[in-house]
C-alpha positions in Angstrom: 135.1 10.7 27.9 137.0 12.9 26.7 140.5 13.8 28.7 141.4 17.8 28.0 145.3 18.6 28.6 145.5 22.3 28.0 147.7 24.2 30.2 146.0 27.5 31.0 147.0 30.4 33.2 143.8 31.2 35.7 141.2 33.0 34.5 139.0 32.5 37.8 136.1 30.2 39.0 132.4 30.2 37.3 130.3 29.9 40.6 126.6 31.1 40.5 124.8 33.3 43.1 127.9 33.9 45.1 126.0 35.7 48.3 124.5 32.4 49.1 128.0 30.4 49.4 129.0 30.2 53.1 132.2 33.1 53.8 135.5 32.0 53.0 137.8 31.2 55.4 136.0 30.1 58.0 135.9 26.0 57.9 137.7 24.0 60.2 136.9 20.7 58.1 139.7 18.1 56.3 139.1 16.5 52.9 139.0 13.0 54.2 136.3 14.0 56.3 133.9 14.4 53.7 135.6 13.0 50.5 134.0 9.8 49.7 136.3 6.4 49.5 135.8 3.6 47.8 138.0 0.6 46.2 139.5 -2.8 47.6 142.8 -4.3 48.5 144.9 -3.0 45.4 143.2 0.5 45.0 141.8 3.2 46.8 139.3 5.9 45.4 138.2 9.0 46.5 136.1 11.6 45.3 134.9 14.5 46.4 133.0 17.5 45.1 134.9 20.6 44.0 131.8 23.0 44.1 132.5 25.9 46.9 129.0 25.3 49.1 131.3 22.5 50.1 134.9 23.5 49.5 134.6 26.4 51.6 133.4 24.2 54.4 137.2 22.7 54.4 140.1 24.7 56.5 141.3 27.8 54.6 144.5 26.2 53.0 142.6 23.1 51.7 140.4 25.4 50.4 142.7 27.6 48.6 144.2 25.2 47.4 141.7 23.2 45.8 139.9 26.8 44.5 143.3 27.4 43.0 144.2 23.8 41.2 140.1 24.3 39.9 141.5 28.1 38.5 144.6 26.7 36.7 142.2 24.4 35.0 139.3 26.7 34.4 140.1 27.1 30.5 139.8 23.3 30.0 136.8 23.1 32.3 135.1 25.9 30.4 136.0 24.0 27.0 134.2 20.6 28.6 131.1 22.9 29.4 131.3 24.4 25.6 131.6 21.0 24.4 128.8 19.5 25.9 126.3 23.0 25.1 126.5 23.6 28.9 127.7 26.7 31.0 128.9 24.9 33.4 129.8 21.3 34.6 129.9 19.6 37.9 133.3 19.4 38.9 134.7 16.6 41.3 138.3 15.9 42.9 139.3 12.3 41.6 142.2 10.2 43.0 143.2 6.9 42.5 145.5 5.7 45.2 147.6 2.2 44.5 147.9 -0.2 47.7 150.1 -2.8 45.9 152.6 -2.5 43.1 151.4 -2.2 39.2 148.2 -1.2 40.0 146.0 -0.6 36.7 142.8 1.7 37.1 140.2 2.5 34.4 139.3 6.4 34.4 135.8 5.3 32.4 134.5 3.0 35.1 133.3 5.7 37.9 129.8 6.7 37.9 127.8 9.0 40.3 124.0 8.4 40.8 121.9 11.4 41.8 118.3 12.0 42.3 117.8 8.5 40.3 119.9 9.5 37.7 123.2 7.8 36.6 126.1 10.3 35.6 129.1 9.2 33.7 131.7 11.9 33.1 131.5 14.1 30.1 135.2 14.8 30.4 138.2 14.3 32.5 141.0 17.1 33.2 144.2 15.5 34.3 146.3 17.0 37.2 149.4 14.4 37.7 151.4 13.3 35.1 150.9 10.2 32.9 147.2 10.0 34.3 145.8 8.6 31.4 148.3 5.2 31.2 145.9 4.2 33.7 148.6 2.6 36.1 150.1 3.8 39.6 152.9 2.4 41.4 152.7 0.9 45.6 152.1 4.0 47.1 151.6 6.7 44.1 148.5 8.4 42.9 146.9 9.4 39.9 144.5 12.6 40.4 141.7 14.4 37.8 139.4 17.2 37.7 136.4 14.9 36.5 133.3 16.8 35.0 129.7 15.7 35.0 126.3 17.2 33.9 125.6 19.9 36.1 122.4 18.1 37.3 124.1 16.5 39.8 123.1 18.2 43.3 125.6 17.9 45.8 123.4 19.0 48.5 121.4 15.5 48.3 122.2 12.3 48.5 124.5 10.2 45.8 126.1 7.5 45.4 129.7 7.0 44.0 130.4 3.6 42.0 133.4 2.4 40.5 134.2 -0.9 39.3 131.7 -2.9 40.8 132.0 -1.1 44.3 129.7 1.9 45.4 129.9 3.9 48.5 126.6 6.1 49.9 129.0 7.9 52.6 128.0 11.1 51.2 124.7 11.1 53.5 127.1 11.2 56.3 129.2 13.8 54.7 126.2 15.9 54.2 125.5 15.8 58.1 129.0 17.3 58.6 128.5 19.8 55.9 125.7 21.0 56.9 126.8 21.1 60.5 130.0 23.3 59.9 127.8 25.3 57.9 126.0 26.6 60.7 129.4 27.0 62.6 131.4 28.8 59.9 128.1 31.3 59.6 128.0 31.9 63.7 132.3 32.4 63.0 131.9 35.1 60.4 128.9 36.4 62.3 131.1 37.2 65.6 133.9 38.3 63.6 132.1 41.0 61.7 130.5 42.2 65.3 134.1 42.5 66.8 135.2 45.9 66.9 
C-alpha cells in the first residue's frame, strides 16, 4: 500500500456514463445513514463509497463537500490508478475516530470483501494532517481517501473488515439508497415539469 501526499489543484472527477447517474441536488440522505461503521470501545471507523451513484443521493451540501474533497485530490487518485495500470480506482472515504486517549490505528488493516473477492487498499490519500502517524487523540479523527481495485461494485453487498471486526451494514445502506434513488428521480421529474 502506498501513501500519496501530492497537493493538487482540482482537475475534475473521473466518472463513466454520466447519463446513468442520479441528477445532483435532489438527495436528502445524511452520511451517517449510509456510512458503514465498525470498531470497539477505543476506536470507531466509518467507511463510505465516494462513487457518484452513492454521493448524489446525499443532501446537496454533503454531496458537494465530498465531490469537492475528492476533486481536490484528483491528481493523487489518477497517479495511483496509473501506478496500478488502471483507468480509475474505487474510492472510499475512511474516517478513524478516537473514543479514548492516545488511540493507535493501522491504516493497512482495512479490507473490503465484494463478490467473493477480498480487496486491500492499493493507495491511501490522506485528508487530515499527520494521518500516517497512526495515532489519534480522544475525540479527534484521522481521515483519508482509500483507493481500491475498481472491481468493487458499490451497487452490491460488500463487507468491510478492520482489525478482526466486520460489518455487513452495506446491505441496509443499499435499501436506503435504492429508495432514495426513486425519490430523487421523482423530485427531479416534478421540478422539470414545472413551468
